[in-house]
C-alpha positions, 0 to 999 in steps of 0.5 A, spaced: 529 327 975 532 320 972 529 314 972 533 307 972 531 300 970 532 295 976 538 291 975 534 284 976 526 284 973 520 284 979 517 278 979 510 278 978 504 273 979 502 270 973 496 273 970 493 276 964 497 282 964 504 279 965 502 273 960 499 280 955 505 283 956 510 277 954 506 277 948 506 284 946 513 285 947 516 278 944 510 281 938 513 287 937 520 284 936 517 280 930 513 286 928 520 289 926 522 283 922 515 283 919 516 290 917 522 289 914 519 283 910 512 288 908 508 283 911 503 283 917 502 278 922 496 276 919 499 274 914 505 270 917 500 266 921 497 264 915 504 263 912 505 258 918 498 254 918 499 252 911 507 251 911 506 247 918 500 243 914 504 241 908 504 247 904 496 245 901 490 246 905 483 248 904 481 255 904 476 254 908 480 251 914 485 257 913 480 262 914 478 258 920 484 257 923 486 265 922 479 267 926 481 261 931 487 262 933 488 271 932 481 272 935 478 276 928 472 276 925 471 272 919 471 277 914 478 279 916 481 273 915 478 271 908 481 278 906 487 276 909 487 270 904 484 273 898 490 279 899 495 273 900 492 270 893 492 276 889 499 278 891 501 271 889 503 268 896 498 263 895 496 260 890 489 256 888 491 249 886 484 246 886 477 248 888 477 250 895 484 250 896 490 255 897 498 253 897 504 256 898 507 259 892 515 259 892 514 266 893 510 265 899 515 259 901 521 264 901 518 269 905 516 264 910 522 262 910 525 268 912 520 270 918 521 263 920 529 264 920 528 271 924 523 269 929 527 263 931 533 267 932 529 272 936 526 266 940 533 264 941 535 270 945 529 271 948 529 264 952 536 263 952 538 261 960 531 259 962 531 252 964 527 247 959 523 244 965 521 252 966 519 252 959 515 246 959 511 248 965 510 255 962 507 251 956 503 247 959 500 252 963 499 257 957 495 251 953 490 250 959 489 257 959 488 258 952 484 252 952 479 255 958 479 262 954 477 259 948 471 255 952 469 261 955 469 264 948 465 259 945 460 259 950 458 267 949 
């Protein structure tokens, strides 16, 4: 018995499962890039956070950013930052701070370039207004989920 893939995808109502499937599918594509570079998703998020905030941040802020964004334990976030410092992707320029090293910046630039190429392929042909609407909805869902977690 052979199975075939429908030529047009079934459009499902937006819910957590649909959002999760989109996340996991796109993350799997990014994970290939990360595997080739020998890094993890958590590290890529940390590199982006430091890069997007000028290249130097407070260590505590980065740990909080990883904990909040990835919904991981603080100990896991601290370990990620420690490993990145030990691997010389991050340096400690001052008390309580971490900065991207040249190696960290180079790694992030390669991840960002590959990630942007993946995103361009995934989002190709989707009207800008649809992407903007999806962005607004997903931002609101994230805010509400974070509020639910904060109440727990």
